[in-house]
C-alpha positions in Angstrom: 5.8 25.1 -20.4 8.6 24.5 -18.6 8.6 25.9 -14.9 11.8 26.6 -14.0 13.6 27.1 -10.4 16.8 27.9 -9.4 18.5 25.3 -7.2 21.1 25.4 -4.1 23.1 22.4 -5.1 25.7 23.1 -8.1 24.7 21.9 -12.0 27.7 19.1 -13.3 27.3 18.0 -16.9 28.3 14.6 -17.1 28.9 13.0 -20.6 30.4 9.5 -21.4 33.8 11.5 -22.5 33.8 14.1 -19.8 37.1 14.3 -17.3 36.8 12.5 -14.4 36.8 14.9 -11.2 36.7 14.5 -7.3 33.2 16.1 -6.5 32.7 16.1 -2.7 29.4 18.8 -2.6 25.9 18.3 -3.5 25.3 18.3 -7.2 22.6 18.5 -9.9 23.3 16.1 -12.5 22.6 17.1 -16.1 22.9 13.7 -18.3 24.2 14.6 -22.1 21.8 13.0 -24.8 24.8 10.0 -25.3 23.3 8.4 -21.9 19.9 8.1 -23.3 17.7 7.4 -26.0 14.6 9.8 -26.6 12.1 9.9 -29.1 9.7 12.8 -30.4 6.3 11.1 -31.3 2.7 12.0 -32.4 0.3 9.4 -30.8 -3.4 9.6 -30.9 -4.0 9.8 -27.1 -4.7 13.1 -25.2 -3.2 12.7 -21.6 0.6 11.2 -20.6 -1.1 8.6 -18.2 -2.2 7.0 -21.5 1.2 6.9 -22.9 3.4 5.5 -20.6 2.1 1.9 -21.3 3.0 2.2 -24.5 6.8 3.7 -24.0 8.5 0.2 -23.6 6.9 -1.1 -27.2 8.2 2.2 -29.0 12.0 1.7 -28.0 11.4 -2.3 -28.4 13.6 -2.6 -31.6 16.0 0.0 -30.5 17.5 -0.8 -27.3 20.5 -2.9 -26.3 19.7 -5.7 -24.3 19.2 -4.7 -20.9 17.2 -3.2 -17.7 15.5 0.4 -18.9 13.7 2.5 -17.0 11.2 4.9 -19.0 10.5 8.1 -18.5 8.3 10.9 -21.0 6.7 14.5 -20.8 4.4 16.2 -23.3 5.7 19.2 -25.1 2.8 21.0 -27.3 1.2 18.3 -29.1 4.1 16.1 -29.3 5.5 13.7 -26.7 9.0 13.4 -25.7 10.0 9.4 -24.6 12.9 8.5 -22.5 14.7 5.1 -21.8 17.7 4.6 -19.8 19.8 2.1 -17.8 19.9 2.9 -14.1 22.7 1.4 -13.2 25.1 1.8 -16.1 24.2 5.5 -15.5 24.9 5.9 -11.3 28.0 3.5 -12.4 29.1 6.2 -14.9 28.5 9.0 -12.1 30.5 7.7 -9.9 33.5 6.8 -12.5 33.4 10.9 -12.9 33.6 11.6 -9.3 30.4 12.2 -8.0 29.0 9.7 -4.9 25.4 8.7 -4.7 25.2 10.3 -1.7 26.0 13.9 -3.3 23.5 13.2 -5.9 20.7 16.0 -5.1 18.6 15.4 -8.5 19.2 14.0 -11.9 18.1 15.9 -15.4 18.4 14.8 -19.1 20.0 17.5 -21.4 16.4 17.4 -23.2 14.6 19.2 -20.8 17.7 22.0 -19.6 18.7 22.8 -23.1 16.0 21.8 -25.4 15.6 26.2 -26.0 19.3 27.2 -27.1 19.7 29.0 -29.8 23.3 28.0 -30.9 25.2 24.9 -30.3 26.9 24.6 -26.8 30.6 22.6 -26.6 30.6 20.3 -24.1 33.7 18.4 -24.9 36.7 19.3 -27.3 35.4 17.5 -29.7 31.9 17.5 -29.2 28.7 19.6 -28.7 24.7 20.3 -27.8 22.6 21.3 -30.4 18.6 20.8 -31.1 17.3 19.1 -34.2 14.0 18.6 -34.8 12.9 19.7 -31.4 15.6 17.1 -29.5 18.8 17.8 -28.1 21.7 15.6 -29.7 25.6 15.9 -29.3 27.1 16.4 -32.5 30.8 16.5 -33.7 32.1 20.0 -33.2 33.1 19.9 -36.7 29.7 20.0 -38.1 29.0 23.4 -36.6 30.7 26.8 -37.5 30.7 28.1 -34.1 29.5 27.4 -30.4 29.8 28.6 -26.9 30.9 27.7 -24.1 29.2 25.4 -21.6 28.0 27.9 -18.6 26.2 26.2 -15.5 26.8 28.5 -12.6 23.3 30.6 -13.5 21.5 27.3 -15.0 17.7 27.5 -13.8 16.3 23.9 -13.6 13.3 22.8 -15.3 10.5 20.5 -12.9 11.2 17.5 -14.8 14.0 15.7 -13.3 14.2 11.8 -13.4 14.6 9.6 -10.5 17.8 6.8 -10.9 16.9 3.9 -9.2 19.8 2.9 -6.7 19.0 -0.7 -6.2 21.6 -2.4 -8.3 24.3 -0.1 -7.0 27.2 -1.7 -5.5 27.7 -0.5 -2.2 30.7 1.6 -0.9 32.2 -0.1 2.5 30.5 1.7 5.3 27.3 1.5 3.6 28.0 -2.7 3.6 29.1 -2.1 7.2 26.0 -0.3 8.4 23.9 -2.7 6.1 25.2 -5.8 7.9 25.2 -4.4 11.2 21.1 -4.1 11.0 20.8 -7.3 9.2 22.6 -8.8 12.2 20.6 -6.7 14.5 17.0 -7.9 12.3 18.3 -11.5 12.6 19.3 -11.9 16.3 15.6 -10.0 17.2 13.7 -12.2 14.9 15.7 -15.4 16.7 14.8 -13.8 19.8 11.2 -13.0 19.2 11.0 -17.0 17.9 12.4 -17.9 21.1 9.9 -16.3 23.1 7.0 -17.2 21.1 8.2 -20.8 21.0 8.4 -21.2 24.8 4.8 -19.1 25.5 3.3 -22.1 22.7 5.0 -24.9 24.7 3.7 -23.4 27.9 -0.1 -22.6 26.4 0.3 -26.6 25.0 1.4 -27.5 28.7 -1.6 -26.0 30.3 -4.0 -27.1 27.7 -2.8 -30.9 28.7 -3.0 -29.8 32.3 -6.7 -28.8 31.8 -7.9 -31.7 29.8 -6.4 -34.1 32.6 -8.0 -32.2 35.6 -11.2 -31.8 33.9 -11.5 -35.8 32.2 -11.4 -33.9 28.9 -10.9 -35.9 25.5 -7.4 -35.2 24.3 -8.4 -34.2 20.9 -9.3 -30.8 19.9 -11.8 -32.0 17.4 -13.9 -33.9 20.3 -13.1 -30.8 22.5 -14.3 -28.3 20.2 -17.5 -30.5 19.9 -18.1 -30.3 23.9 -18.0 -26.9 23.5 -20.3 -26.1 20.8 -23.0 -28.3 22.6 -22.2 -26.6 25.9 -22.0 -23.1 24.3 -25.6 -24.1 22.4 -27.2 -25.1 26.2 -25.6 -21.6 27.7 -27.7 -19.5 25.2 -31.1 -21.8 25.7 -30.5 -21.3 29.3 -30.1 -17.4 29.3 -32.6 -17.3 26.6 -35.0 -18.9 29.3 -33.8 -16.8 32.2 -34.6 -13.8 30.2 -38.1 -14.8 29.5 -39.3 -16.0 33.1 -37.3 -12.5 34.2 -39.4 -10.2 31.6 -43.0 -12.2 32.0 -42.8 -11.8 35.7 -42.0 -7.9 35.6 -45.0 -7.7 33.5 -47.9 -5.3 35.7 -51.6 -6.9 35.1 -54.5 -5.1 36.0 -56.6 -5.8 38.5 -59.0 -8.1 37.1 -56.2 -9.7 35.5 -54.2 -12.9 36.8 -51.1 -15.1 35.8 -52.6 -18.7 35.4 -49.6 -20.6 34.6 -45.8 -20.6 33.2 -44.5 -23.6 31.5 -40.9 -24.6 30.1 -41.9 -27.4 27.2 -39.0 -28.7 25.0 -39.0 -25.8 22.3 -41.1 -23.2 23.8 -42.2 -21.5 27.0 -45.8 -21.0 27.6 -47.5 -18.5 29.4 -51.4 -18.5 30.5 -53.4 -15.4 31.7 -57.0 -14.5 32.4 -58.2 -11.5 30.6 -60.7 -9.7 28.9 -59.6 -9.6 25.4 -57.0 -10.4 23.0 -56.1 -6.9 22.4 -55.6 -6.7 26.2 -53.1 -9.7 26.5 -51.2 -8.3 23.2 -50.7 -5.0 25.0 -49.9 -7.0 28.2 -46.9 -9.0 26.7 -46.0 -6.5 23.8 -42.9 -5.9 25.5 -42.1 -9.6 25.7 -42.9 -9.9 22.2 -40.7 -7.1 21.0 -37.7 -8.5 23.1 -37.8 -12.0 21.7 -39.6 -12.4 18.7 -40.5 -15.9 17.4 -43.9 -15.8 19.5 -47.4 -16.7 18.4 -50.8 -15.8 20.8 -54.3 -17.1 21.0 -57.2 -16.0 23.2 -60.5 -17.8 23.9 -62.9 -17.5 26.7 -61.3 -15.5 28.6 -57.7 -17.4 27.9 -54.9 -15.9 26.6 -52.0 -18.0 25.8 -48.7 -16.5 24.7 -46.0 -19.4 23.4 -42.1 -18.0 22.7 -39.9 -20.1 21.2 -36.9 -21.4 21.9 
């Protein structure tokens, strides 16, 4: 079903044989069937998204050499497939007197005239007609009667197409604007490059000063090795301080006492006098929870906790 709407822009029909005009207003362009290729097909797929990847191969043996854009829409149980050359269409529209800036939307005759009941005359020698559900351009001599093309009250479908403008040759004003923007971007890029280069040189100089003042090796590899070693030492010392600080905050019962805290190569050892292992575990529960990697034993009133570094 076509959901039609009325556009504020005027309709303008373009055919290869249309006369040239000078149009300085927003226009909705309707392209003649002579300007695109169309196929009505039945395919063993249900959704339009499944069709789009197949379109180029279905037109493969029909299209002249060139760069084409493809589109499609579903009509009942069939699909209508289209192929068109964006650059050629835009060049022709410009030739007919419509600048790219005045193109509001672009439509195909297929979507705009597929419901006509009698042929419509588009030039002195040709008409639009519908054959087997496809809008075609025919010589006027092949029809017995036709009516004039009337677009003032035309209601457009929702099946407009998009023509890519990348291949268009820009007008002089556009070229000046583009060149100005490009020039500005180049200046900004060069300024950023100079600033960044200056900052990099400053950092390198500062780095050399630091290396010299602290008698460090000249290579990054050696300094990274030193940094890694110092970082490991710092982490070990931070863990030791944390262990000692937490142990010294533990509150023991009046009959319990701290016997020893010692630092060995790979561990901190804490010894307290207490009544049982259960009591020792309870006293040091916060230490075990905070630092993990612990091992405890109890022997004859002495509780020993080892915390791995």
